[in-house]
N, C-alpha and C positions, 0 to 999 in steps of 0.2 A: 504494500500500500504506500503510495507517495506521501510525502510529508504534509502536503496540503490536506489530504484526506484525514490524516491523523489529527491535524489541528481542527478540522471541522467536527470530527468525532468528539474531540476533547471539549470544544465549545458547546456542543449539544449536551453532553453529559454534565458539564458544569452548570449550564442553564437549568437543566432539570433539577440538579441538586440544590441550587440557590432558590429556585421556586418552591421546592419542598420545604426548605428551611423557612422561607418567608411565610408560607401558608401556616405552618405550625407555630411560628412566632406570633402571628396574628391571633391564632387560636389561644395561645398562651396569654396574650394580652386580654382577650375577651373573657377567658376563664381564670383570670388572675386570683379572684377570691378563693375558689376551691383549691387552687394550687398552693396559695399562701397558707390556707388552713392545714393542708397536708404537710407542708414544710415546717410549720410552727408547732405541730402536734407534739413532737418530742420535747420541745422547750416547755410547752404547757403541761406536759406530764411531769416534768422535773421540778417546776416551780413550787408546788406544795411541799415537796420533800425539803427543799432549801429553806422554805419559810419556817418549817418546824425546827430547823437548825439556827434560826434567827438571821438568815441571809436574805436580803431583798434583792431581787434581780428583775430588770425590766428590759424589754426590747424597745429601742428608740430609733427614730429616723432623724438624722441631722441635716441641716442645710435647707435652703429655700427650695431647691429642686430635688432634694434627696428622695422624696417619696416617688416622684416620677422616674428618676434614674433607677431606683430600686425595682419598680414595676417593669421597666424596660429590660433590666438585667435578668430578672426572673423569667420574663417572656422569651428573651433570646436564648437563654440556657434551656428552657423547656422546648423551644423550637429546634434547637440543635439535637437534643436527646430524643425527642419524639420522632423527628424525621431521620434519625440516624440509620434505620434500616434502608430507607430510600436512597440517601446519598452514599451510604456504604455500598449499596448494590450498584450505583452508577460508577463508583470507583472500581469495583470488582469487574464490572462489565467492560470497562476500558482497559484494564490490565490483563484480563483473562486471555484474550487472543495471543498475547505475546508469551504466555507461559507454556512450558513443556508439560507433557502428561504427568510425569512424576511430581512436578512442582504443583500442579493443580490438585493432585491427590493430597499432598501434605498441607496445602492451604485449606482444603476442605476439612481435613481432620482438625487442624488448629482452630478454624472458625467454629466447627461443630462442638468442640470441647470448650473453647475459650468463651463463647457467648453465654452458655449456661453458668459457667463459673463466675463470670463477671456479674450477671444478674443475681446469683446467689450471694456473692460478696456484698453487693450494694444493698440487698435485702437485710443481710446480717448487720451491716453498718447502721441501717435505719433503726433496727431493733435495739441496738446497744447505744444509740445516740443519747437517750435520756440519762443513762447511767454515766456515760462519758462526760456529759455536760455537768452532771451533779458533782462528779469528782473534781473536774477542772474549776468550776465556779466555787466549789467548796473550799478552795484555797484563799478565798477572800478573808482578810483579817477582820477581827471583831471591830465593830463600829463603822465598817465600810459597807457600801452597797455595790452592786454590780450593774452597770449600764452597758448593755450590749447593743451596738448599732445593728440595724437590719442587714447592712452590707457585711459586717463582720460575721454575723450569724450565718448568712447565706454562704459566704466563702467557706466557713467551717464545715457546713453541711456538704457542700460540693467536694471539698477535700476528703471528707470521710467517705462519701459515697463513691467517688471515683478513685 
């Protein structure tokens, strides 16, 4: 295949991937409330335990545009994650013709085992998030409170899940 054909194929695949990400990002923006509820559930589960220890902790948004930036960030990450099967398929379909048969076999084995392990690890991280936050915020000295910005909390969750 000539170079121009490869570039056309790449452009088509990238366009499809970007459109998928854009559509799911818009869906993330529309369904921001339920997504935020899902993400803050571990924090809400942990707060009563900290309060029994005398530690006050609040999620806060800082800055004039902080709430809007936070909503955009959550929507974009949701869009990237929710559309990942689509854009990963576009990537795979572009690379696949260049691979040899034995490379295709190993790639299929790795994807077939890696994807369920990734999902299982993310689910486990979500389950242990309340206890992890309880331990980490539990280091707050007596007489101090803990103000966690929404951005810090979201970054912590993303790091734990990914």
